[in-house]
C-alpha positions as a Markdown table, in Angstrom:
| # | Residue | x | y | z |
|---|---|---|---|---|
| 1 | Met | 0.0 | 0.1 | -0.5 |
| 2 | Thr | 1.2 | 3.5 | -1.2 |
| 3 | Leu | 0.7 | 5.9 | 1.2 |
| 4 | Pro | 0.4 | 9.9 | 0.3 |
| 5 | Val | 3.3 | 11.9 | 2.4 |
| 6 | Ala | 1.6 | 15.1 | 4.2 |
| 7 | Ser | 3.1 | 18.4 | 5.0 |
| 8 | Ala | 2.1 | 21.7 | 6.8 |
| 9 | Glu | 1.9 | 22.9 | 3.5 |
| 10 | Asn | -0.4 | 20.7 | 1.3 |
| 11 | Ala | -2.8 | 20.3 | 4.4 |
| 12 | Ala | -3.0 | 24.4 | 4.3 |
| 13 | Ala | -3.6 | 23.8 | 0.1 |
| 14 | Ser | -6.2 | 20.8 | 1.0 |
| 15 | Ala | -8.1 | 23.0 | 3.0 |
| 16 | Ala | -8.0 | 26.1 | 0.7 |
| 17 | Gln | -8.9 | 23.5 | -2.3 |
| 18 | Gly | -12.3 | 22.3 | -0.1 |
| 19 | Asn | -10.4 | 19.1 | 0.4 |
| 20 | Val | -12.0 | 18.7 | 4.2 |
| 21 | Leu | -12.2 | 15.7 | 5.7 |
| 22 | Leu | -13.9 | 16.8 | 9.3 |
| 23 | Glu | -16.3 | 19.8 | 10.0 |
| 24 | Val | -17.3 | 20.2 | 13.4 |
| 25 | Arg | -20.8 | 22.5 | 12.9 |
| 26 | Asn | -21.8 | 24.3 | 16.2 |
| 27 | Val | -21.6 | 21.8 | 18.4 |
| 28 | Thr | -22.5 | 22.0 | 22.0 |
| 29 | Lys | -22.5 | 19.4 | 24.8 |
| 30 | Asn | -23.5 | 20.8 | 28.2 |
| 31 | Phe | -23.2 | 17.6 | 31.6 |
| 32 | Gly | -26.5 | 18.4 | 33.7 |
| 33 | Pro | -26.8 | 22.3 | 33.6 |
| 34 | Arg | -22.9 | 22.5 | 32.9 |
| 35 | Glu | -21.8 | 23.6 | 29.4 |
| 36 | Val | -18.6 | 22.6 | 28.7 |
| 37 | Leu | -18.4 | 23.0 | 24.8 |
| 38 | Lys | -20.1 | 26.1 | 23.3 |
| 39 | Arg | -20.9 | 25.9 | 19.6 |
| 40 | Ile | -17.5 | 25.2 | 18.3 |
| 41 | Ser | -17.3 | 24.8 | 15.2 |
| 42 | Leu | -13.7 | 23.6 | 13.5 |
| 43 | Glu | -12.8 | 22.3 | 9.9 |
| 44 | Ile | -10.2 | 19.8 | 9.5 |
| 45 | Ala | -8.1 | 18.9 | 6.1 |
| 46 | Ala | -7.1 | 15.7 | 5.1 |
| 47 | Gly | -3.5 | 15.0 | 6.0 |
| 48 | Glu | -3.3 | 17.6 | 8.8 |
| 49 | Phe | -2.0 | 17.7 | 11.6 |
| 50 | Leu | -4.5 | 19.7 | 14.4 |
| 51 | Thr | -4.0 | 19.7 | 17.9 |
| 52 | Leu | -6.3 | 20.7 | 20.6 |
| 53 | Leu | -4.9 | 22.7 | 22.9 |
| 54 | Gly | -6.4 | 23.9 | 26.7 |
| 55 | Glu | -6.0 | 23.9 | 30.3 |
| 56 | Ser | -7.9 | 21.4 | 32.2 |
| 57 | Gly | -11.8 | 21.5 | 32.2 |
| 58 | Ser | -11.3 | 23.6 | 28.3 |
| 59 | Gly | -13.1 | 21.1 | 26.9 |
| 60 | Lys | -10.8 | 19.6 | 24.6 |
| 61 | Thr | -11.1 | 15.7 | 25.2 |
| 62 | Thr | -14.7 | 15.9 | 25.4 |
| 63 | Leu | -14.5 | 16.9 | 21.7 |
| 64 | Leu | -12.0 | 14.5 | 21.0 |
| 65 | Arg | -15.0 | 12.1 | 22.8 |
| 66 | Leu | -17.8 | 13.0 | 20.6 |
| 67 | Ile | -15.8 | 12.6 | 17.7 |
| 68 | Ala | -15.0 | 9.2 | 18.4 |
| 69 | Gly | -18.7 | 8.8 | 19.4 |
| 70 | Phe | -18.2 | 7.6 | 23.3 |
| 71 | Glu | -20.4 | 11.1 | 23.6 |
| 72 | Gln | -23.3 | 12.3 | 22.3 |
| 73 | Ala | -23.3 | 16.4 | 21.2 |
| 74 | Ser | -26.1 | 18.2 | 23.1 |
| 75 | Ser | -26.8 | 19.9 | 20.0 |
| 76 | Gly | -25.1 | 20.6 | 16.5 |
| 77 | Glu | -23.8 | 18.1 | 13.9 |
| 78 | Ile | -20.2 | 16.4 | 13.0 |
| 79 | Trp | -19.3 | 15.4 | 9.5 |
| 80 | Met | -16.7 | 13.2 | 7.5 |
| 81 | Ser | -15.9 | 13.0 | 4.2 |
| 82 | Gly | -19.1 | 14.6 | 3.6 |
| 83 | Glu | -21.4 | 12.6 | 5.6 |
| 84 | Arg | -23.0 | 12.8 | 8.8 |
| 85 | Leu | -20.6 | 11.2 | 11.2 |
| 86 | Asp | -21.8 | 12.2 | 14.7 |
| 87 | Thr | -25.3 | 9.5 | 13.9 |
| 88 | Leu | -22.9 | 6.7 | 13.6 |
| 89 | Pro | -22.4 | 4.4 | 16.3 |
| 90 | Pro | -18.4 | 4.3 | 17.0 |
| 91 | Tyr | -17.4 | 1.0 | 15.4 |
| 92 | Lys | -18.6 | 2.2 | 12.4 |
| 93 | Arg | -16.6 | 5.9 | 12.3 |
| 94 | Arg | -13.7 | 5.6 | 10.4 |
| 95 | Val | -11.7 | 7.2 | 13.5 |
| 96 | Asn | -9.3 | 5.3 | 15.8 |
| 97 | Thr | -8.4 | 6.5 | 19.1 |
| 98 | Val | -5.0 | 6.4 | 21.1 |
| 99 | Phe | -5.6 | 7.1 | 24.7 |
| 100 | Gln | -3.4 | 8.5 | 27.5 |
| 101 | Asn | -3.0 | 4.9 | 29.0 |
| 102 | Tyr | -2.8 | 3.1 | 25.9 |
| 103 | Ala | -5.2 | 0.1 | 27.3 |
| 104 | Leu | -3.2 | -2.5 | 25.6 |
| 105 | Phe | -4.3 | -5.8 | 27.1 |
| 106 | Pro | -1.5 | -7.4 | 29.2 |
| 107 | His | -2.4 | -11.2 | 28.4 |
| 108 | Leu | -2.0 | -10.9 | 24.8 |
| 109 | Thr | 1.1 | -10.3 | 22.8 |
| 110 | Val | 2.2 | -7.4 | 20.4 |
| 111 | Gln | 0.5 | -9.0 | 17.8 |
| 112 | Glu | -2.4 | -10.3 | 19.2 |
| 113 | Asn | -2.7 | -6.7 | 21.0 |
| 114 | Val | -2.8 | -5.0 | 17.2 |
| 115 | Ala | -4.8 | -7.8 | 15.7 |
| 116 | Tyr | -7.6 | -7.5 | 17.9 |
| 117 | Gly | -9.2 | -4.7 | 15.9 |
| 118 | Leu | -9.3 | -6.3 | 12.8 |
| 119 | Gln | -11.0 | -9.5 | 14.1 |
| 120 | Val | -13.6 | -7.8 | 16.3 |
| 121 | Ser | -14.2 | -5.6 | 13.1 |
| 122 | Gly | -14.6 | -8.7 | 11.1 |
| 123 | Ala | -11.7 | -8.4 | 8.6 |
| 124 | Ala | -11.0 | -11.7 | 6.8 |
| 125 | Lys | -8.7 | -14.1 | 8.7 |
| 126 | Pro | -5.9 | -14.7 | 5.8 |
| 127 | Glu | -5.4 | -10.8 | 5.5 |
| 128 | Ile | -5.1 | -10.4 | 9.5 |
| 129 | Pro | -1.3 | -11.6 | 10.0 |
| 130 | Gly | -0.2 | -9.0 | 6.6 |
| 131 | Arg | -2.1 | -6.3 | 8.0 |
| 132 | Val | -0.4 | -6.6 | 11.7 |
| 133 | Asn | 3.1 | -7.1 | 10.2 |
| 134 | Glu | 2.5 | -3.9 | 8.1 |
| 135 | Ala | 1.1 | -1.9 | 11.0 |
| 136 | Leu | 4.2 | -3.3 | 13.1 |
| 137 | Lys | 6.6 | -2.0 | 10.5 |
| 138 | Met | 5.1 | 1.1 | 10.2 |
| 139 | Val | 6.3 | 2.2 | 14.2 |
| 140 | Lys | 9.2 | -0.3 | 14.3 |
| 141 | Met | 8.1 | -2.4 | 16.4 |
| 142 | Glu | 8.6 | -6.6 | 14.4 |
| 143 | Glu | 10.9 | -8.1 | 16.3 |
| 144 | Phe | 8.9 | -7.4 | 19.5 |
| 145 | Ala | 5.4 | -9.0 | 17.6 |
| 146 | Ala | 5.8 | -12.3 | 20.2 |
| 147 | Ser | 6.6 | -9.8 | 23.9 |
| 148 | Arg | 4.0 | -9.0 | 25.5 |
| 149 | Pro | 3.4 | -5.0 | 27.1 |
| 150 | Ala | 4.8 | -5.6 | 30.1 |
| 151 | Lys | 8.2 | -6.3 | 29.1 |
| 152 | Leu | 7.8 | -3.1 | 26.7 |
| 153 | Ser | 8.9 | 0.3 | 28.0 |
| 154 | Gly | 7.1 | 3.2 | 27.6 |
| 155 | Gly | 8.1 | 4.4 | 24.3 |
| 156 | Gln | 7.8 | 1.1 | 22.8 |
| 157 | Gln | 3.6 | 0.3 | 24.5 |
| 158 | Gln | 3.4 | 3.8 | 23.1 |
| 159 | Arg | 4.4 | 2.4 | 19.6 |
| 160 | Val | 2.1 | -0.1 | 19.6 |
| 161 | Ala | -1.0 | 1.8 | 20.4 |
| 162 | Leu | -0.3 | 3.8 | 17.5 |
| 163 | Ala | 0.1 | 0.5 | 15.5 |
| 164 | Arg | -3.5 | -1.3 | 16.7 |
| 165 | Ala | -4.9 | 2.1 | 16.1 |
| 166 | Leu | -3.3 | 2.7 | 12.4 |
| 167 | Val | -4.3 | -1.3 | 11.4 |
| 168 | Asn | -7.7 | -0.5 | 10.8 |
| 169 | Arg | -6.6 | 2.2 | 8.5 |
| 170 | Pro | -8.5 | 4.9 | 10.0 |
| 171 | Lys | -9.2 | 8.4 | 8.0 |
| 172 | Leu | -8.7 | 10.2 | 11.5 |
| 173 | Leu | -6.6 | 8.8 | 14.0 |
| 174 | Leu | -7.5 | 10.9 | 17.6 |
| 175 | Leu | -4.8 | 11.0 | 20.2 |
| 176 | Asp | -5.7 | 12.2 | 23.5 |
| 177 | Glu | -2.3 | 12.9 | 25.3 |
| 178 | Pro | -1.0 | 9.7 | 24.1 |
| 179 | Leu | 2.8 | 11.2 | 25.1 |
| 180 | Ser | 1.9 | 12.7 | 29.3 |
| 181 | Ala | 2.9 | 9.4 | 30.5 |
| 182 | Leu | 6.4 | 9.7 | 29.5 |
| 183 | Asp | 9.3 | 10.8 | 31.0 |
| 184 | Ala | 10.8 | 14.2 | 29.9 |
| 185 | Asn | 13.8 | 12.8 | 27.4 |
| 186 | Leu | 11.3 | 10.2 | 25.8 |
| 187 | Arg | 8.1 | 12.7 | 25.2 |
| 188 | Lys | 11.3 | 15.0 | 23.3 |
| 189 | Glu | 12.2 | 11.5 | 21.5 |
| 190 | Met | 8.2 | 10.7 | 20.6 |
| 191 | Gln | 7.7 | 13.9 | 19.5 |
| 192 | Gly | 9.9 | 13.9 | 16.6 |
| 193 | Glu | 8.4 | 9.9 | 15.3 |
| 194 | Leu | 5.4 | 10.7 | 16.4 |
| 195 | Lys | 5.4 | 13.6 | 13.3 |
| 196 | Ser | 7.4 | 11.8 | 11.2 |
| 197 | Leu | 5.2 | 8.9 | 11.4 |
| 198 | Gln | 1.8 | 11.2 | 10.2 |
| 199 | Arg | 3.9 | 12.9 | 7.7 |
| 200 | Glu | 4.5 | 9.1 | 6.2 |
| 201 | Leu | 1.4 | 7.7 | 6.0 |
| 202 | Gly | -0.1 | 10.9 | 5.5 |
| 203 | Ile | -3.2 | 10.4 | 8.1 |
| 204 | Thr | -5.0 | 13.2 | 9.9 |
| 205 | Phe | -4.1 | 13.3 | 13.4 |
| 206 | Leu | -6.3 | 15.4 | 15.8 |
| 207 | Phe | -3.8 | 15.6 | 19.1 |
| 208 | Val | -5.1 | 17.0 | 22.3 |
| 209 | Thr | -2.5 | 18.3 | 25.0 |
| 210 | His | -2.5 | 20.7 | 27.3 |
| 211 | Asp | 1.9 | 21.4 | 26.6 |
| 212 | Gln | 2.0 | 24.3 | 24.3 |
| 213 | Asp | 5.3 | 23.2 | 23.8 |
| 214 | Glu | 4.4 | 19.7 | 22.7 |
| 215 | Ala | 1.5 | 21.6 | 20.5 |
| 216 | Met | 3.9 | 23.7 | 18.9 |
| 217 | Ala | 6.5 | 21.8 | 18.1 |
| 218 | Leu | 4.0 | 18.7 | 16.2 |
| 219 | Ser | 0.7 | 20.6 | 14.4 |
| 220 | Asp | 0.6 | 22.0 | 11.5 |
| 221 | Arg | -2.4 | 24.1 | 13.2 |
| 222 | Ile | -3.8 | 24.9 | 16.9 |
| 223 | Ala | -7.2 | 25.3 | 18.2 |
| 224 | Leu | -7.1 | 26.7 | 21.3 |
| 225 | Leu | -9.9 | 26.5 | 23.6 |
| 226 | Lys | -11.0 | 28.2 | 26.3 |
| 227 | Asp | -13.7 | 27.6 | 28.9 |
| 228 | Gly | -15.1 | 25.7 | 26.2 |
| 229 | Gly | -14.8 | 27.9 | 23.7 |
| 230 | Leu | -12.6 | 27.9 | 20.9 |
| 231 | Glu | -9.8 | 31.2 | 21.5 |
| 232 | Gln | -8.2 | 30.8 | 18.4 |
| 233 | Val | -6.9 | 28.4 | 15.9 |
| 234 | Ala | -4.2 | 29.1 | 13.4 |
| 235 | Ser | -0.5 | 28.0 | 13.1 |
| 236 | Pro | 1.7 | 27.8 | 15.1 |
| 237 | Arg | 3.6 | 30.4 | 14.2 |
| 238 | Glu | 0.9 | 32.4 | 13.3 |
| 239 | Ile | -0.6 | 32.2 | 16.9 |
| 240 | Tyr | 3.1 | 32.7 | 18.5 |
| 241 | Ala | 3.5 | 36.2 | 16.5 |
| 242 | His | -0.1 | 37.3 | 16.3 |
| 243 | Pro | -2.3 | 36.1 | 19.6 |
| 244 | Ala | -5.9 | 37.3 | 18.8 |
| 245 | Thr | -6.1 | 37.9 | 22.3 |
| 246 | Ser | -4.7 | 38.2 | 25.8 |
| 247 | Tyr | -5.3 | 35.0 | 26.8 |
| 248 | Thr | -3.7 | 33.5 | 23.6 |
| 249 | Ala | -1.0 | 35.6 | 24.4 |
| 250 | Glu | -0.6 | 34.3 | 27.9 |
| 251 | Phe | -1.1 | 30.9 | 27.1 |
| 252 | Ile | 1.4 | 30.3 | 24.4 |
| 253 | Gly | 4.5 | 31.4 | 25.5 |
| 254 | Gln | 5.4 | 33.9 | 27.8 |
| 255 | Thr | 4.6 | 38.1 | 26.9 |
| 256 | Asn | 4.0 | 41.5 | 28.4 |
| 257 | Leu | 0.7 | 42.9 | 28.4 |
| 258 | Leu | 0.7 | 46.7 | 27.6 |
| 259 | Arg | -2.7 | 48.3 | 28.3 |
| 260 | Ala | -1.6 | 52.0 | 26.4 |
| 261 | Glu | -3.7 | 54.9 | 25.7 |
| 262 | Ile | -3.8 | 55.7 | 21.9 |
| 263 | Lys | -4.2 | 59.7 | 20.7 |
| 264 | Asp | -2.9 | 60.8 | 17.2 |
| 265 | Ser | -1.6 | 57.5 | 16.1 |
| 266 | Val | 0.9 | 57.2 | 19.3 |
| 267 | Ala | 0.5 | 54.3 | 21.9 |
| 268 | Ala | 1.4 | 55.1 | 25.2 |
| 269 | Cys | 2.1 | 52.7 | 28.1 |
| 270 | Gly | 4.0 | 54.8 | 31.3 |
| 271 | Ser | 7.2 | 55.7 | 29.9 |
| 272 | Leu | 6.9 | 53.8 | 27.1 |
| 273 | Gln | 5.6 | 55.4 | 23.3 |
| 274 | Trp | 5.1 | 54.0 | 20.0 |
| 275 | Ser | 3.6 | 54.4 | 16.8 |
| 276 | Ser | 0.4 | 52.9 | 16.2 |
| 277 | Thr | -2.7 | 52.3 | 13.8 |
| 278 | Gln | -5.4 | 51.7 | 16.5 |
| 279 | Pro | -8.2 | 54.0 | 16.7 |
| 280 | Ala | -7.9 | 56.6 | 19.8 |
| 281 | Gly | -9.1 | 55.4 | 23.0 |
| 282 | Thr | -7.8 | 52.6 | 25.0 |
| 283 | Ala | -5.7 | 49.0 | 23.4 |
| 284 | Leu | -4.0 | 46.2 | 24.6 |
| 285 | Phe | -1.2 | 45.3 | 23.3 |
| 286 | Ser | 1.3 | 41.8 | 23.6 |
| 287 | Leu | 5.2 | 42.0 | 23.5 |
| 288 | Arg | 7.1 | 39.2 | 23.3 |
| 289 | Pro | 10.5 | 39.4 | 25.8 |
| 290 | Glu | 12.6 | 37.9 | 23.0 |
| 291 | Ser | 11.1 | 41.1 | 21.3 |
| 292 | Ile | 13.2 | 43.7 | 23.9 |
| 293 | His | 17.0 | 44.2 | 22.8 |
| 294 | Leu | 19.8 | 45.0 | 25.1 |
| 295 | Ser | 21.1 | 48.5 | 23.2 |
| 296 | Ala | 24.6 | 47.1 | 24.2 |
| 297 | Asp | 24.1 | 43.7 | 22.0 |
| 298 | Gly | 23.9 | 45.8 | 19.2 |
| 299 | Pro | 22.4 | 49.2 | 18.3 |
| 300 | Pro | 18.5 | 49.8 | 17.5 |
| 301 | Ala | 17.1 | 50.8 | 14.3 |
| 302 | Ser | 16.4 | 54.3 | 13.4 |
| 303 | Asp | 12.3 | 53.2 | 14.2 |
| 304 | Ala | 13.2 | 51.4 | 17.7 |
| 305 | Val | 11.2 | 52.5 | 20.4 |
| 306 | Arg | 14.2 | 52.8 | 23.3 |
| 307 | Phe | 13.9 | 53.0 | 27.2 |
| 308 | Arg | 15.9 | 52.8 | 29.9 |
| 309 | Ala | 14.7 | 50.2 | 32.7 |
| 310 | Ala | 16.4 | 48.7 | 35.7 |
| 311 | Val | 17.6 | 45.2 | 35.7 |
| 312 | Arg | 15.6 | 43.8 | 38.6 |
| 313 | Ser | 16.8 | 39.9 | 38.9 |
| 314 | Gln | 18.5 | 38.1 | 35.7 |
| 315 | Ile | 18.0 | 34.3 | 35.4 |
| 316 | Phe | 21.2 | 32.1 | 33.1 |
| 317 | Ser | 19.2 | 30.0 | 30.5 |
| 318 | Gly | 21.6 | 28.7 | 28.4 |
| 319 | Ser | 22.2 | 30.1 | 25.3 |
| 320 | Ser | 19.6 | 33.1 | 26.9 |
| 321 | Glu | 19.5 | 35.6 | 30.0 |
| 322 | His | 15.4 | 36.0 | 30.9 |
| 323 | Leu | 14.8 | 39.4 | 32.7 |
| 324 | Glu | 13.0 | 41.2 | 34.7 |
| 325 | Leu | 13.0 | 44.6 | 33.9 |
| 326 | Asp | 11.5 | 48.3 | 35.4 |
| 327 | Ala | 10.8 | 51.0 | 33.5 |
| 328 | Ala | 9.8 | 53.8 | 35.2 |
| 329 | Gly | 7.2 | 51.4 | 36.8 |
| 330 | Gln | 6.5 | 49.5 | 34.2 |
| 331 | Ser | 7.5 | 45.9 | 34.9 |
| 332 | Leu | 8.9 | 44.1 | 31.5 |
| 333 | Arg | 10.0 | 40.9 | 30.9 |
| 334 | Ala | 12.9 | 40.5 | 28.3 |
| 335 | Arg | 15.2 | 37.7 | 26.8 |
| 336 | Ile | 18.2 | 38.5 | 25.4 |
| 337 | Pro | 21.4 | 36.1 | 24.1 |
| 338 | Ala | 23.2 | 35.1 | 27.1 |
| 339 | Arg | 26.1 | 37.8 | 28.2 |
| 340 | Gly | 26.6 | 37.7 | 31.8 |
| 341 | Pro | 25.4 | 39.3 | 34.6 |
| 342 | Leu | 23.6 | 42.7 | 34.1 |
| 343 | Ser | 22.8 | 45.2 | 36.8 |
| 344 | Gly | 21.8 | 49.2 | 37.5 |
| 345 | Glu | 20.0 | 50.2 | 34.6 |
| 346 | His | 20.5 | 50.0 | 30.8 |
| 347 | Glu | 18.8 | 51.0 | 27.4 |
| 348 | Phe | 16.3 | 48.6 | 26.0 |
| 349 | Trp | 14.3 | 48.7 | 23.1 |
| 350 | Phe | 11.8 | 47.0 | 20.2 |
| 351 | Tyr | 10.2 | 47.4 | 17.5 |
| 352 | Pro | 6.8 | 49.2 | 16.9 |
| 353 | Ala | 5.6 | 46.5 | 15.0 |
| 354 | Asp | 6.5 | 43.5 | 17.6 |
| 355 | Ala | 4.1 | 45.8 | 20.4 |
| 356 | Val | 0.7 | 43.5 | 18.8 |
| 357 | Pro | -2.7 | 45.0 | 19.4 |
| 358 | Val | -5.1 | 41.7 | 21.2 |
| 359 | Arg | -8.4 | 41.6 | 22.5 |
| 360 | Glu | -9.1 | 41.5 | 26.3 |
């Protein structure tokens, strides 16, 4: 079986051409009086790696369970490839799920675990061994076919869980925080393997995590949820560089939120002033710490916003220094290249374009 190669570019192209695999249309979900999903509408392109990101209680796992068929929406519809999905029972959906705890059968071998889904779905017996071997080969676990889960490492168990999901050849693979049980180093390693596997297979991945770094590393697009609603849906670069709201700016990375008064196309926040195209009145801006530069590290450009600030604290972080600054009463966080201890007042600068307007 030859499988297409996916990429962020062709996933975006698929969406632009109308090649939408999954559509979530105005979906709400109530548990008693509590509304945990609020009119969610979302499209996922064929071959895309989309991550549902949010803190605990944001609704991301509930949305995943609705798509899988483990829960029913209170209102709204879910469609796949132009057909209604949410009216089908889970076993009739071309969707498979990899759970956080992997849910492997301890009394079965790796081979038997992977074959189980095919047996339940009624696949022809003669084709099962070949499909199982193909799935194990995809995740580089052929040599462990006769092993039981207890003999495998956490990363190996995760690969078996992936193989068991892939053996049914789903159109969409749902992953509910599948890396959260791994230690930090193995988690980083598996992130790279998971991304490579998705690109190789071309299967659409819908990934759930509360880890912003993981979402940024893996995703073609991120759907950030807050209190059951979609806060922003965009590529990792877009959502970081141009957050739509103050919540997005603070959840994705670190930022300085600057409340400024706009008058005559100039934004003023304490001692800081910069040009702005925002209408007159009060506005909120996000300024990332790495957008603040130390003048001693390089002269500012002619359009830069210069200011003096006292260094209140400094944390060495390998290639960078994390600074807490006091600019005439305005607290700022900066991240500059590592350069040794700093104290007292120094001149800093940033570009006006790096102060990005955000909604409350």
